[in-house]
Every structure is written in structure tokens, then in C-alpha cells.
N, C-alpha and C positions, 0 to 999 in steps of 0.2 A: 184773190183776184190781183193780177199784175196791172200796174198802172203805168201811164206814159212816162212819168217822171216822179221823183220822190215826193211824198206828201208834204215834206218840209217846205217845198216851193209852191205848193198849190195856192195858198191864200195870196201870196205876192203876185203870182202869175194871173190869177183871176182878177184881182184888183187892178193891176197895171194894164191888162188888156182891155178891160171895160172902160177905164178912164182914157186910154189911148184912143179907142174908137170914138168916145164922146168928144175928146179934144179935137180930133180931125173933123167930125161933123160940125162942131160949133165954130171952129176957126177957119173952115173952108166951106161956107154955106152955099156956094154956087157950084160945088164939085160933088161928083157921084161917090157918096160914102160907101155904098155897096161894092163898087169897083175897087176902092181902096182896101176894103176888108178882104176881098178875094185875093188881091195881090199880096197883101201882108201875110195872110194865112199860107200862102204858097212861097213865101220869101225865105232866103237864107237866114234872115234874122229870126224868124219864127222856128226854123229848123234847129237853131241853136237851143231854143227852149225845149223842143222835142227831145233833143240830145242831152237835156239836163245840165247845160253848161251854166254853172253857178253865176258866172259874171252877168249873163244876160237874164237869167231866171230871177235875179234879185233886183233888177232895175225898176225904178218907178216909171210912170208913164212918160214923164218928160225925158228921162234918160233913154228910154226905149225909143221915143220919137226921134231924138237926136242921132241915136245909133242907127236907126232904120234909114234916115235921111243920108247919113254919111256912107252907108254901105250898100244901099240898094239904088237902083236907077229907075225909081217910080215917077211918073208924071201923072198929075191928077187929070182926070177926065171931067169935062163940064157935065153937070147933071144935077140930080136932086140930092140934097143932103138929108140924111135921116134925122128926124126931130125927136124932142123929148128925151125920155129915158131909154128909148129904143137902142141907140148905138151902144150905150154902156151895157145894157142887158145882153145884146148879142155878143159883145166881147167877153163878158163873164160866162155866158152860156157855152160858147165855143171852147173857152179855156177849161171849164169844168168838164164838159162832154168829152173833150179830147183826153183829159186825164183819166176820167172814169172808165171809158171804153178802150183805152190804150191804143189810140190811133195816131197817126201823124197828122199834123195840121192840114197838109195837102190832101190826104185821104178824106178828112172830115169835111172840108169845104166842098168836095165833090159829092159826098154822101148826103150832107144836109146843107143845101144851098141857102144863101142869104135870103132869097125870095121866100123860101119856106118858113124861115124864122120871122120875117116880117109879117107873113099871113098868120102864123101861129101865136105871135106875141099877145094878142088880146086874151087868148085863153090860157097862156102859160106864165105871163110875167108876174102875177100875183102869188105864184107857188114858190115854195122854197126851191132854190136852185137845184139841189140834189133831186127833189121830186120832179121838177120840170125835165131834167135830163133823163130821168128814168121813164117818164111818161112818153117822151119822144122815142126813147130806146134805140137800139141799133137799127137804123133804117137802111133798107135795101133800096138802091137807086131806082129799080124797076117799080117799086110800090110808092115812090115819092109823088109822082104826078097824081095818082088817085087820092093820096092824102091831101095834097094841096087843093084839088077840086072839092073834096069833102069840107075842108075848112072854109073855102070861099062860099060854098052853098049855105053852110051854116050861118055865115056872117050876113048873107043877103036875105 
């Protein structure tokens, strides 16, 4: 199976992205973390990771945050910050999912929206990351709304 970037970068990217999302959520508590995640996943910064540019793939979360701020023109939107381990888990999940299914980050964020992961988190977060990614599987956008409805119904 072909992956999005070399496995040598996988652990660094998964860890840095998880910590980046967690950092943003905790340091900007009155801002919309989900909006930041969407913009980040569609950014030129994240595309450099998709393209396996070693300089960006090996950055820790602080370096990645500085690089993103310097090179992107993102403004935070007021809203709800994601709490607990959720932002870290979403960052790790997206990084691993993107690598595993060989997608671009922009394709991934459209196929598996943040709202889906927020709803799926209670059932997936205790699983090994590899298993959680495989459980979600390659989602087709048309079937996503029915999956989200099923998850909400199960939670209620």
C-alpha cells in the first residue's frame, strides 16, 4: 500500500499535529478550534507535509505553530474551543488517517469533517490509533451524514 509520505516521518507528524491542535485549543479558549483545524488542514503549511518536505515534516508543534503563523494569513474566529484530549486526538487521527489512506489533507478534511470526529470520539478514542483509522475506513461523503446520524442516535 502506498502512503501519503514516508513512514520515517509518520511519528513526528502524528505527534506534532496532535500537540499543535491541543496547543491552539488551550491557548485560545474563546476561539473556534474546529475552524482552525479546517484551515490548517487546507493550508500551504500542511501541504508541505503532504509533499513530504523534510523541513516541515520534522518540526515539533511549536516550530510548526510559528511556521504556520509566519506563512499563513489565518485569523481566529470566535467560538468554542475543543476541550480535554479531543483536539490532540483529532490531530493525531487526521495525521495517521491521511498517511494510511494516501490522501491530501484537503481531501481528508472534506471526507471526514471535524464534526464527524467530535461525534465519533467517544467510541473511537480508546482504540489504538491504527484500529480507529481502520474502523472509520475510507468514508464516502454521501454516506457521512447517515453515519453521523447513527452515532448521534446511539449516544442519545
